[in-house]
C-alpha positions as CSV (number, residue, x, y, z in Angstrom):
1,M,-22.4,49.8,-13.7
2,P,-23.1,53.4,-14.7
3,H,-26.8,52.4,-15.2
4,D,-27.0,50.7,-11.8
5,V,-24.8,52.7,-9.4
6,Q,-27.2,52.0,-6.5
7,G,-26.8,48.3,-7.2
8,L,-23.1,48.6,-6.7
9,V,-23.7,50.6,-3.5
10,N,-25.9,47.7,-2.3
11,L,-23.3,45.1,-3.2
12,L,-20.6,46.9,-1.3
13,G,-22.7,47.1,1.8
14,G,-24.3,50.5,1.7
15,R,-23.3,54.1,1.4
16,E,-20.5,54.2,4.1
17,A,-18.7,51.2,2.6
18,F,-19.2,52.5,-1.0
19,N,-17.7,55.9,0.0
20,A,-14.8,54.2,1.7
21,K,-14.0,52.2,-1.4
22,L,-14.4,55.2,-3.7
23,D,-12.1,57.3,-1.4
24,E,-9.5,54.5,-1.5
25,F,-9.7,54.5,-5.3
26,F,-8.9,58.2,-5.5
27,E,-6.3,58.3,-2.7
28,T,-4.2,55.1,-3.1
29,P,-1.0,55.7,-5.1
30,Y,-0.9,53.8,-8.4
31,N,2.0,51.4,-8.7
32,P,1.4,49.3,-11.9
33,K,3.2,46.0,-12.2
34,G,2.9,46.0,-16.0
35,I,2.6,48.5,-18.8
36,C,-0.3,50.9,-18.6
37,R,-0.5,52.6,-21.9
38,D,-3.2,55.1,-21.1
39,C,-2.2,56.0,-17.5
40,T,-2.0,59.7,-17.8
41,G,-3.8,62.2,-15.7
42,M,-3.7,60.4,-12.4
43,L,-5.5,60.9,-9.0
44,G,-4.6,57.9,-6.9
45,Q,-5.7,55.0,-9.1
46,Y,-8.1,57.1,-11.1
47,V,-7.0,57.7,-14.7
48,Q,-8.5,60.7,-16.5
49,G,-6.6,59.7,-19.6
50,N,-8.5,56.4,-19.8
51,Q,-12.2,56.8,-20.7
52,P,-13.7,53.9,-18.6
53,D,-12.7,55.8,-15.4
54,Q,-14.2,59.2,-16.4
55,H,-17.6,58.8,-14.7
56,A,-16.1,57.9,-11.3
57,P,-15.8,61.4,-9.8
58,Y,-19.6,61.8,-10.1
59,L,-20.5,58.6,-8.3
60,Y,-20.6,60.3,-4.9
61,A,-24.0,61.8,-6.0
62,W,-25.5,58.3,-5.3
63,S,-23.8,57.9,-1.9
64,G,-24.7,61.1,-0.1
65,Q,-21.4,63.0,-0.6
66,P,-21.8,65.1,-3.7
67,W,-19.3,67.7,-2.3
68,K,-16.5,65.1,-3.0
69,T,-17.7,65.2,-6.6
70,Q,-17.4,69.0,-6.6
71,K,-13.9,68.9,-5.2
72,L,-12.6,66.2,-7.6
73,V,-14.2,67.7,-10.7
74,R,-12.5,71.1,-10.0
75,E,-9.2,69.4,-9.3
76,I,-9.3,67.4,-12.6
77,L,-10.4,70.5,-14.6
78,G,-7.6,72.6,-13.0
79,T,-4.7,70.2,-13.0
80,L,-5.1,67.4,-15.5
81,Y,-5.7,69.3,-18.7
82,G,-3.1,71.4,-20.5
83,S,-0.6,70.8,-17.7
84,D,1.8,68.1,-18.9
85,A,5.3,68.6,-20.1
86,A,4.2,68.2,-23.7
87,G,1.6,70.9,-23.4
88,Y,-1.2,68.8,-24.8
89,G,-4.7,70.0,-24.0
90,Y,-6.0,66.8,-22.4
91,P,-4.5,63.7,-20.8
92,G,-4.5,60.4,-22.7
93,M,-6.5,59.8,-25.9
94,D,-9.6,61.7,-26.8
95,D,-11.4,58.6,-28.3
96,Q,-14.2,60.2,-30.4
97,G,-14.2,63.3,-28.2
98,A,-14.8,61.6,-24.8
99,T,-12.0,63.3,-22.9
100,S,-12.6,66.7,-24.4
101,S,-16.4,66.5,-23.9
102,W,-15.8,65.5,-20.3
103,Y,-14.0,68.8,-19.9
104,A,-16.6,70.8,-21.7
105,M,-19.6,69.4,-19.8
106,S,-17.9,69.3,-16.5
107,A,-16.7,73.0,-16.9
108,M,-20.4,73.9,-17.5
109,G,-21.4,72.1,-14.3
110,F,-22.9,68.7,-15.2
111,Y,-22.1,65.3,-16.7
112,P,-24.1,62.3,-18.0
113,V,-22.8,59.3,-16.0
114,D,-25.2,57.0,-17.9
115,P,-25.8,58.6,-21.3
116,S,-28.6,56.1,-22.0
117,T,-30.7,58.0,-19.5
118,P,-31.9,61.6,-19.6
119,H,-30.2,62.4,-16.2
120,Y,-27.3,64.7,-15.6
121,I,-25.2,64.8,-12.5
122,I,-24.2,68.2,-11.1
123,G,-20.6,68.9,-10.5
124,S,-18.8,72.3,-9.9
125,P,-18.8,74.7,-12.9
126,V,-15.8,76.7,-13.9
127,F,-17.9,79.3,-15.7
128,D,-20.0,81.9,-13.8
129,T,-22.7,81.7,-16.4
130,V,-23.5,79.3,-19.2
131,R,-26.4,79.5,-21.6
132,L,-27.3,76.5,-23.8
133,S,-29.8,76.4,-26.6
134,M,-32.3,73.6,-26.2
135,G,-33.0,73.6,-30.0
136,N,-36.6,74.7,-29.5
137,G,-36.1,78.4,-29.0
138,K,-35.6,77.8,-25.3
139,A,-32.4,77.9,-23.3
140,L,-30.9,76.3,-20.2
141,E,-29.0,78.9,-18.1
142,I,-26.6,77.8,-15.4
143,V,-25.4,80.5,-13.0
144,A,-22.7,79.9,-10.4
145,E,-23.0,82.7,-7.8
146,N,-19.8,83.6,-5.8
147,N,-17.9,81.3,-8.1
148,S,-14.1,81.3,-7.9
149,A,-11.1,79.0,-7.7
150,E,-11.6,78.8,-3.9
151,N,-15.4,78.7,-3.9
152,I,-15.9,75.3,-5.5
153,Y,-18.6,73.8,-3.2
154,I,-22.3,74.2,-3.8
155,Q,-24.0,75.7,-0.7
156,S,-27.5,75.8,-2.2
157,A,-29.3,75.7,-5.5
158,T,-32.5,76.8,-7.2
159,L,-34.1,75.6,-10.4
160,N,-36.5,78.2,-11.9
161,G,-36.5,80.0,-8.6
162,R,-37.4,77.0,-6.5
163,P,-35.1,75.3,-4.0
164,W,-33.2,72.4,-5.6
165,N,-31.7,69.9,-3.2
166,K,-30.8,67.1,-5.7
167,P,-27.3,66.7,-7.1
168,W,-28.8,65.9,-10.5
169,F,-31.5,67.0,-13.0
170,S,-33.2,65.4,-15.9
171,H,-33.8,66.5,-19.5
172,D,-37.5,66.9,-18.7
173,D,-36.5,69.5,-16.0
174,V,-34.8,71.8,-18.5
175,K,-36.0,70.9,-22.0
176,D,-38.5,73.8,-22.2
177,G,-36.0,76.3,-20.8
178,A,-34.7,76.6,-17.2
179,K,-32.4,78.6,-15.0
180,L,-30.3,76.6,-12.5
181,V,-28.6,78.8,-9.9
182,L,-25.8,77.3,-7.8
183,T,-24.6,79.3,-4.8
184,M,-20.9,78.5,-4.3
185,G,-18.7,78.7,-1.2
186,P,-15.2,77.6,0.1
187,Q,-16.4,74.8,2.4
188,P,-18.5,71.7,1.6
189,N,-22.1,71.8,2.6
190,P,-22.8,68.2,3.6
191,N,-26.5,68.9,3.8
192,W,-27.0,69.8,0.2
193,G,-27.9,66.9,-2.1
194,S,-27.0,64.2,0.4
195,A,-30.4,62.8,1.4
196,P,-31.1,59.3,0.3
197,N,-34.2,60.4,-1.6
198,A,-32.1,63.0,-3.4
199,A,-29.9,60.4,-5.2
200,P,-30.1,60.1,-9.0
201,P,-32.3,57.3,-10.4
202,S,-30.8,53.8,-10.7
203,M,-32.0,50.3,-11.8
204,S,-31.8,49.1,-8.2
205,E,-33.6,50.4,-5.1
206,P,-31.5,51.0,-2.0
207,A,-31.1,47.9,0.1
208,R,-33.3,47.7,3.2
């Protein structure tokens, strides 16, 4: 499914139905009838401690509500790591670095929902500024203006000084060096990144 999110949106009946299903997933209390060995770090039925769930907060990028991704990512970063009674740094198992790399990438502001593609979904960065070496003498700089624990929502963005209205970017956009500036605020901006043609690529086209 991560490589065909639009296909799942289509199967569920479109953006509205998909968002309702995803909202339900994050909001319905989890009451397992059996043993759930990796059920740590819970948001509704979402399990941060179990790697197959970890892409789910970013799926709103395909369904026109990326501000929900921004909210969820900040909540997970702020409450589900280093916060349990044992004092462990992350919930559940790290399984070859999946859970810790989710934190590191999400804290910088992006995540590869489908790592077989060169596309990265934008979340809500914890850091005000991040600079990543691209390995060719160039760097990707991500700047979060007005960033704070309250200002978690993207109001607008630019990439290399030009308006950027997509909740994702590709490796080609940044491989030769780039500066992504995210202007943050305390309320969602439902107009940023929500247009159907702003959604990340997928195997399927939107249903007509």
